[in-house]
Structure formats: structure tokens, C-alpha cells
C-alpha positions, 0 to 999 in steps of 0.5 A: 092488368091496366096501367091505372090498376098497377098505379093504384095497387097498394105499395105496402113497403115501409120505406116507400110510404115513409120517406115522402112522409118525412119530406112533408114534415120537413116542408111544413116545418120549413114554411112555418119557420119561414112564415115566422121569419117574414112576420119578424121582418115586419114587427114584433107585433106581427110575430105575436099575431102570427104566433097566436093565429098558429096556436088557434089553428093548431087547436082547430087542427086537432078537432079536424083530425076527428075525421081525418084519422078515422077516415084513414084507418077505416079506408086502409082496413077496407082496402086491406079487405079488397073492397075498393068501392067501400073504401071509396064510399068511406072517403066520400063520407070523410070529405062530407064530414070534414066539409061540415066541420070546416064550415062550422070552424070558419063561421066560429072564428070569422064571426067572433075572432075578438072574443077568441083572441081575448081568451088566448090573452092576446094584448088588446092593442094588437086586436086591430091587426089580429081581427082582419088577420083571423077573418082571412085565416078562418076561410083558409081553415074551412079549406084546411079541414077538408084538405087534412081529410083528403090528404089522409085518405090519399095516404091511406090509399098509399099515394104518399108521393102524390101527397108529398108533391102536393104539399110542396106545391102548396108551400111554394105558392104560399111563399110566392104569394105571401112574400110580395104581399108582406114586403111589397113589390113595385106598385104593390103596397106592403100589407105586412102580416096580412100578406101571410094570411092571403098567402095561406088562403091562396095556397089552401085553395090551390091544393084543394083544387089539386086534391079534387082532381087527384081524387078523380084521377087516382082514386076514381072518386068524382066529388059532387055538390051533394058530397059536401051536403049529405053525410052517410050515416054508417060510414060516418059512424065508422069514421067517428068510432076511430076519430073521436077517441084518437082526437080526444087523446090529442086534444087532452095532450095539447091542454096538458102541454099548454099547462106545462108551457105556462109553468115554464113561463113562470120560471123566467125568460131563460127557462121559457127560451130553452123550453121553445128551443127544446121543443123545436129541436125535438120536432126535428129529431122526431121527423124520422120517427113520425114518418115511420110511425105514419107509414107503419099505421097505414100498412097495419090498417091494410093488414088488419083489413086483409086479416093478416094479424101475424104480418101486422105484428112482425111489421110493428116489431121491425118498426120499433127497432127503426124508431128507437134507433133513429130517435136514440141517435138523433137525441144524442146528436142533439145533445152534443151539438145543439147547445153549442149552436144556440150559444153562438147567438144567445147573449144569456149563458144560462140558456145553453147550459140549461139546454144541455141538461134538458136534452140529456133528459130528452134522450130517454124521453125520446125513447118513450115517445117513439114507442108511444107514437108508433104503437098508438098509431098501430093499435088505432090502425087495428081498431083499438082506439079507445084504450090508448086514448084513455091511458094516454089521457090519464097518464098525461094528467098525472105525470105530464102535468101534476108531476111537472108541477110537483118537481118543477114548481113545488120542489124547485127543480125548475125546467129540469123537473118539468122535463123529468116529468115529460120523461116519465110521461112519455115512457109510462105511455110508451111501455103501456102501449108496447104491453098492450101490443105485445100482449095482443089486447088489440087482436080481438078488436082487429078481428072485429074490424076485419069482420065489419070490413067484410060486412060492408063489402057484402052489404054493398055487393047485395044492393 
């Protein structure tokens, strides 16, 4: 076996795949916090513009994941079936589709930034600053759409350490470019929040160039101009079959979540501040769970392609134990420590007191979220994407949104009522997904996914 073949063989070890994903998530969280801090050093208006751009970017990110999630799953299944050439063809199709998606998003945001910002309720006096900012971000979004899919495919090929290094390089360049542009350096004038936009564009351009090289070197996928123009029909259909339901679920969740944020905003400044603190703390607590869930999804996809359904089931059982333990311990630590930390720099005594109640509820909500995120990813990797999408959207609307209004607003429980609805939402979805897995409702679809992978391999061999 050649040295390259050894390097390219799948490393289907959960820890080996998951720890670089954890580092990636920590880097993204750190760079987001640092960007917000730099914007805050300029002005409150810069913070508002930067935050609004992030909200818009997150909306488009959910759309970009139609391709990235679908490509990741079908590539892992094809590799599990032993069809390296088929996996490479699916990777090309994912690149093509994401390139078109990115161009459409960039054209939309770049041509009509003002109507989009007005739709998001950005104050009119901030538009002169926000419009040029969004036009630069629009170009970065075109690259981001491609990069998200290229990263997903690299992870599907089990190169999670490579993606971690690329994310590190991207974030370092973002800071190196942004900081002198935001604050000025020597004869270089301070550009304020526009410096963050140019830093983001430069970092996305760099990582795109590196990804093209890595795909060629490690995946043996040499991208050409026609790959960005022509989308192969059959691989694209396979990607959409997984990507559309999965992305629809995430978009539905985002819409419901924004509705509850608006409810929290109607409860006053303290409630909105606690909601923001709790969401940030949850992001930290859930990093281990999210990393394990992503690693589990990659391995299960490979096992489904290889026809190893028993192995997939055993892995899911192990991952459930890990995620429940990690989230439970993290939730308890946050409940004990975070309110005291917030009290040190909050001049409103109601904030840490309310945060203590919210984080107590979150201990239980986090258990349901662990099951939901982990098992939904496993079902998606097994080819069972429609069931979790439908169930999650229905429960989101009923428990996550309507119950939040009923408890928090109608019955006057405030933010505690909203968080009790979050707990009901997460636990109902989590146990629903776990029941689907335990009763093996995914197994017939996994066998279909395995047969399709073998059919693609056979069709390619006969050409």
C-alpha cells in the first residue's frame, strides 16, 4: 500500500474524528466573539451592523447547508461501499451546486442590501454604514457557500485534522487582516467596521485556495472551470434527497427560535440579556456534544455504505452515553458557576438571579438536545432524512413556539416559561428521534442507501 493510500484510508475512530471538530467549533466561537469585541471598540452602531450581518449570514448559512449536509452523507455512504471514484464524483457535484448557490446569494445580497436590511429592522440611520459593509460580505458569502461544502466533503473523507488546520489558518488571517484595518496602523487609516468585512473576505479567499489544493492533493479531485458550471443530475439529486429535508428542518428551527427571541425581547432588557447569556453559555456547554454528533454521523454514513447496520447501532448507543454525560456535567457546571461570573460585571441583580433559574431548566433541556442532535445526525447518515425533518418542525412549532407563548406570555411566567417550552421541545424531539432509532425505523432506508451506493459503483464501472 502506498503512503498516500495509507493517509487516505478512513480513520473511523470516534475520538480521532471528533476532537478536531471540537477545536473547529471553539475557533469559530472565539473569532465571532473577537469580531464583536473589535466592533464594540469602534462604536455601538458598528456592533449593530456587525450583529445584523451575522444574522443575515446565518440565514444564508442554513440554505448553503442544503448542499453541504447532503454531500457529506452521500460521500460517506459511497466511501463505505468502497467506491472512491463515486465519492469523488459526488464531491464534484456538491462543489458545482454550492458554487451556483453562492453566486445567487451574492447577487441577491450585493444587489439589494438595503431592502434586506430594512426587512431585518435595521434602523434607517445605520444604512449608510451597513450597505457597503453588506456588499463586501456578499462576495465573502459566495466563497462561504463553496467553502462550507468543501469542508463537509473533507470531513466525510475523514480528514477532520486537515479541516481543523484550515479553520485555524482562516481565523488567524481574519484577525491579522481585520485588526489593522479596523483600528488603523501607521499611515493606514482606520476603516472601522468595514475592516471586519475586508478581513472576512480575505480569510474566505485564502481558505478557498487552500481547499482547492487539499482536494487535489488528498482527495485526488482536481477542480476545473466546468465543475463550477455544470451540475451532474444524478449526483445532485442524491445530494438534494438528504440536504433539502435536513436544511428545511434547520430553517424551520431558526424561524421558530427567532419568534421566541422576539417574545423574550418583549419581556424587557433583563430578560433579553439573560436570554443572550444563556444562549452563549449553551453554545459552550454543547461543543463536546456537537463534535461527537458530527463524528458519529460521519462514521455511521461509512458503516451504512458498507452494510454494517449492527456496527452503526452499536456506535449510536456508545455516542448517546458520551453525549448525555458530557452535556449533563457541563450543564451542572454552568448552573453552579455562570451566574456568579455574570454577577461580577452586571449592574442589574435580576440578571444573575434569573440566569440561575434558566440554567437549572437547561440541565434537563440539554439532555433532550443531546439526543435530538446526535440521533437526528445518525438518522440522516442512514438515509432517513425526512422523518426527523417532519417531526422536528411539527414539535418546534407546537412546543418550541406556541407553548413558549402560552407559558411565557399568556400565563405570565416570563423567560422561565419560554425556557420550560424549550425544555419540552428538546425533550420531545430527542425522545422521538431515539424511539425512531431504537425501533429501527431507519434500517429499511439504510438498506436502500446501501443498494444505491452499490448501483452507482456498478454504473460507473460499466461506463
